[in-house]
C-alpha positions in Angstrom: 5.8 -233.4 129.4 2.1 -233.2 129.1 1.9 -236.4 127.0 4.3 -238.3 129.6 2.3 -237.3 132.4 -1.0 -238.2 131.3 0.0 -241.6 129.9 2.0 -242.3 132.9 -1.1 -241.9 135.1 -3.1 -244.3 132.8 -0.3 -246.8 132.7 -0.1 -246.8 136.5 -3.7 -247.4 136.9 -3.5 -250.2 134.5 -0.4 -252.0 136.0 -1.6 -251.5 139.5 -5.1 -253.0 138.8 -3.4 -255.9 137.0 -1.3 -256.6 139.9 -4.5 -256.5 142.0 -6.0 -259.1 139.6 -3.1 -261.7 140.4 -3.9 -261.3 144.3 -7.6 -261.6 144.0 -8.0 -264.9 142.2 -10.7 -266.1 144.7 -12.7 -262.9 144.9 -14.8 -262.7 141.6 -16.3 -259.2 142.6 -13.0 -257.5 143.2 -11.6 -259.2 139.9 -14.5 -257.7 138.1 -14.0 -254.2 139.8 -10.3 -254.4 138.7 -11.0 -255.4 135.2 -13.5 -252.4 134.9 -10.8 -250.1 136.0 -8.3 -251.3 133.5 -10.9 -251.1 130.7 -11.7 -247.4 131.9 -8.0 -246.5 131.9 -7.4 -248.2 128.4 -10.4 -246.2 127.0 -9.1 -243.0 128.3 -5.7 -243.8 126.6 -7.4 -244.5 123.5 -9.2 -241.3 123.7 -6.0 -239.3 124.4 -4.5 -241.0 121.2 -7.6 -239.8 119.1 -7.0 -236.2 120.6 -3.3 -236.5 119.7 -4.0 -237.5 116.1 -6.5 -234.6 115.6 -4.0 -232.0 117.1 -1.2 -233.5 114.8 -3.4 -233.6 111.8 -3.2 -237.2 111.2 -6.9 -237.8 110.6 -8.5 -238.2 107.2 -11.4 -235.7 106.7 -14.3 -236.5 104.3 -16.0 -233.1 103.9 -19.5 -233.1 102.3 -22.7 -231.2 102.5 -24.6 -231.8 105.8 -27.9 -230.7 107.3 -26.5 -229.5 110.5 -29.8 -229.3 112.2 -30.5 -233.0 111.5 -27.2 -234.1 112.9 -27.9 -232.2 116.1 -31.4 -233.5 116.6 -30.4 -237.1 115.7 -27.6 -237.0 118.1 -29.4 -235.1 121.1 -29.6 -238.0 123.4 -25.7 -238.7 123.0 -25.2 -235.0 124.0 -27.5 -235.3 127.0 -25.4 -238.1 128.3 -22.4 -235.9 128.7 -23.9 -233.4 130.9 -24.5 -233.5 134.5 -27.7 -235.3 135.7 -29.6 -232.0 136.7 -28.4 -229.8 133.9 -30.7 -229.1 130.9 -29.5 -229.1 127.3 -31.6 -227.2 124.8 -31.6 -227.0 121.1 -32.4 -223.5 119.6 -32.3 -224.4 115.7 -33.1 -221.9 113.1 -35.1 -223.6 110.4 -34.3 -223.5 106.8 -30.7 -222.8 107.1 -28.5 -224.1 104.2 -26.4 -227.2 104.4 -23.0 -226.8 105.6 -19.6 -228.3 104.4 -18.3 -230.6 107.1 -17.2 -234.1 108.0 -20.5 -235.3 109.8 -18.6 -237.8 112.2 -16.0 -235.0 113.1 -18.8 -232.6 113.7 -20.3 -235.1 116.1 -17.0 -235.2 118.0 -16.6 -231.4 117.9 -20.1 -230.8 119.5 -19.6 -233.6 122.1 -16.3 -231.9 123.3 -17.7 -228.6 123.4 -21.0 -229.8 125.2 -18.7 -231.8 127.7 -16.5 -228.8 128.2 -19.6 -226.5 128.9 -21.1 -229.0 131.4 -17.8 -229.1 133.5 -17.8 -225.2 133.5 -21.5 -225.1 134.7 -23.2 -225.8 138.1 -25.9 -228.2 138.6 -29.3 -227.2 137.3 -27.9 -224.6 134.8 -28.9 -224.9 131.3 -26.6 -225.4 128.2 -27.8 -224.4 124.7 -26.9 -225.4 121.3 -28.0 -222.7 118.8 -27.8 -222.7 115.0 -28.2 -219.8 112.6 -27.1 -218.5 109.1 -24.6 -215.6 109.0 -22.7 -213.8 106.4 -19.4 -212.2 107.5 -18.2 -209.1 105.7 -16.3 -205.9 106.4 -19.2 -204.7 108.5 -19.4 -207.7 110.7 -16.7 -206.9 113.0 -15.4 -210.4 113.0 -11.7 -210.4 112.5 -11.1 -214.2 113.1 -13.4 -215.4 110.4 -12.8 -214.8 106.8 -15.7 -213.1 104.6 -18.2 -215.4 103.4 -21.4 -217.4 104.4 -21.5 -219.7 107.2 -23.8 -221.8 109.4 -23.0 -220.9 112.9 -23.4 -223.4 115.8 -23.0 -221.7 119.2 -22.6 -223.7 122.4 -23.6 -221.7 125.3 -23.1 -222.1 129.0 -23.8 -219.8 132.0 -21.1 -221.2 134.2 -17.9 -220.0 135.6 -16.5 -218.3 132.4 -12.8 -217.5 131.6 -10.9 -214.4 132.2 -9.1 -212.8 129.2 -5.7 -214.8 129.8 -7.6 -218.2 129.9 -9.7 -217.4 127.0 -6.9 -216.4 124.8 -5.0 -219.6 125.7 -8.0 -222.2 125.9 -7.1 -223.8 122.5 -3.5 -224.2 123.3 -2.3 -227.9 123.4 -1.8 -229.1 127.0 -3.2 -225.9 128.5 -5.6 -226.8 131.3 -6.9 -225.2 134.5 -7.9 -228.5 136.0 -6.0 -229.0 139.4 -2.7 -227.6 137.9 0.5 -228.6 139.5 2.4 -225.4 140.3 5.7 -226.9 139.8 5.2 -228.3 136.4 2.2 -226.4 135.1 0.6 -229.7 134.2 -2.9 -230.5 135.2 -3.6 -233.7 137.2 -7.1 -233.9 135.7 -7.8 -233.6 132.0 -5.3 -233.8 129.2 -5.5 -230.2 128.1 -6.2 -231.5 124.6 -9.8 -231.5 124.3 -10.3 -227.8 122.9 -7.2 -227.9 121.0 -8.3 -231.1 119.2 -11.6 -229.2 118.5 -9.7 -226.3 117.0 -7.6 -228.6 114.8 -10.7 -230.5 113.5 -12.5 -227.1 112.8 -9.7 -226.0 110.7 -9.5 -229.3 108.9 -13.1 -228.8 107.9 -12.2 -225.4 106.5 -14.2 -223.8 109.5 -13.3 -221.4 112.1 -14.1 -221.4 115.9 -14.3 -218.4 118.2 -15.1 -217.9 121.9 -16.6 -215.2 124.0 -16.5 -215.4 127.8 -16.9 -213.4 131.1 -16.0 -214.6 134.5 -19.1 -215.5 136.5 -21.2 -215.2 133.4 -20.4 -218.3 131.4 -19.1 -218.8 127.8 -20.1 -219.0 124.1 -18.1 -221.2 121.6 -19.1 -220.3 118.1 -18.4 -222.7 115.4 -18.5 -221.3 111.8 -18.9 -223.8 109.1 -18.8 -222.8 105.4 -22.4 -222.7 104.1 -23.7 -224.0 100.7 -24.4 -221.3 98.3 
């Protein structure tokens, strides 16, 4: 139902704008506007397919040793473009942390999704932080969702609306969304409900873990654990 709903919306937009193109042959400005709308809908459809592929575990993963700090600094401008104009994105990178085992292109997508999610949950002029550190998880760590070992931990921190316990527990569930949910169907009219579930799947494909802490009105912290070298 979730797949059908989201694809139907995109196809309706494409077909509607294509019909308008036929009626606007003498109006170049309106033709360009309709063509842009068609392209935008098609891009959203392609993004939805990529998310579905990630959730369905269809993507190939090339895990290698990656300097996480370098990847984050290199792509900072890309992340800034994902947040609202008045919001601030801050990097707090721990120096001399070990390399991590991860597919660098998939890491880029994971961070992009988490930053975009943080931006949507935050008000204008609020700060979003990306933080890195080296951590060891053992029986004294109190982390029951992360296997014992050494990790590079990437935290995406926002100070936005936060989540209650029910939403926090279900946030990685495919098609679960809180964006304008239809009470009759339980399907969101905005958002596919696949962004965080795709993130979860990609993290697990990279032999990592992801956890979240959140409080209503106090924001959320998504913590990505990547296996560290050594």
